[in-house]
C-alpha positions in Angstrom: -112.5 48.1 150.8 -112.4 51.6 149.3 -112.9 52.6 145.7 -111.5 55.8 144.2 -111.8 57.5 140.8 -109.7 59.9 138.8 -109.5 60.8 135.2 -106.6 61.6 132.8 -106.3 62.8 129.2 -104.4 59.9 127.7 -104.4 56.1 127.8 -100.6 56.3 128.5 -101.1 58.3 131.7 -103.9 56.0 132.7 -101.7 52.9 132.2 -98.8 54.5 134.0 -100.9 55.4 137.1 -102.7 52.1 137.2 -99.6 49.9 136.8 -97.6 52.0 139.3 -100.2 51.9 142.0 -100.5 48.1 141.7 -96.7 47.6 141.5 -96.3 49.8 144.7 -98.9 47.5 146.5 -101.1 50.6 147.1 -104.1 49.2 145.1 -105.2 45.6 144.6 -106.6 46.5 141.2 -107.0 49.5 139.0 -109.5 49.4 136.1 -109.3 51.8 133.2 -112.4 52.8 131.2 -112.4 55.0 128.2 -112.4 57.1 126.5 -115.3 58.7 128.4 -116.9 62.1 127.6 -116.4 64.6 130.4 -118.3 67.9 130.7 -117.3 70.4 133.3 -116.8 74.0 134.1 -113.2 75.3 134.0 -112.0 78.9 134.0 -115.6 80.2 133.9 -116.5 78.2 130.8 -118.2 74.9 130.1 -115.7 72.5 128.6 -115.8 69.0 127.3 -113.1 66.5 126.7 -112.4 62.8 126.2 -110.7 61.3 129.2 -109.8 57.9 130.6 -111.3 57.0 134.0 -109.4 55.0 136.6 -111.1 53.1 139.4 -108.7 52.1 142.2 -109.7 49.2 144.6 -107.7 49.4 147.8 -107.7 48.8 151.6 -108.6 51.6 154.0 -105.2 51.6 155.7 -103.6 52.5 152.4 -106.0 55.5 151.6 -103.7 58.4 152.6 -100.6 56.8 151.0 -102.4 56.0 147.7 -104.0 59.5 147.5 -100.6 61.2 148.0 -99.0 58.8 145.5 -101.6 59.5 142.8 -101.7 63.2 143.3 -97.9 63.5 143.2 -97.9 61.8 139.8 -101.1 63.1 138.3 -100.7 65.3 135.2 -103.7 67.6 136.0 -103.4 70.8 138.2 -106.7 69.9 139.9 -107.2 66.1 139.6 -110.4 64.4 140.5 -110.0 62.2 143.6 -113.3 60.7 144.9 -113.3 57.9 147.4 -116.2 55.8 148.5 -116.5 52.8 150.8 -117.7 49.5 149.3 -120.9 48.5 151.1 -120.2 44.8 150.6 -117.2 42.9 149.3 -117.1 39.1 149.0 -114.8 37.5 151.5 -112.9 35.7 148.8 -112.2 38.9 146.8 -111.3 40.9 150.0 -108.9 38.1 151.0 -107.3 38.3 147.6 -107.1 42.1 147.8 -105.4 41.9 151.2 -102.9 39.4 149.9 -102.0 41.5 146.8 -101.8 44.8 148.7 -99.1 43.6 151.1 -95.6 43.5 149.9 -93.8 40.2 150.3 -91.6 40.2 153.4 -87.9 40.6 153.0 -86.1 37.4 153.7 -83.0 37.7 155.8 -80.1 35.4 155.1 -79.7 32.6 157.5 -76.4 32.7 159.4 -74.1 29.8 158.5 -74.5 26.8 160.8 
């Protein structure tokens, strides 16, 4: 399992990204923390802002697709996107994550008998 973080300025943006990633089956879970205080250098100055932090939990095979999806919808010009591999994930949780990250198969109509 992989974990990724990003931050946004509003709880609305955080909810939109979190819900969308789960609905698209790209993340098993997205947790939103905040507001958190962020301090950073931007445009040659030290800045600070309140932000909402999102933590995405997802399967490695979805990493590239999730990153593209988030960055295409992120409101920042230069969004944070940091990914780490979980050292250990319980088998039960990992099994749940696999099940929720896979879209349900399309059922074809049975031909008439």
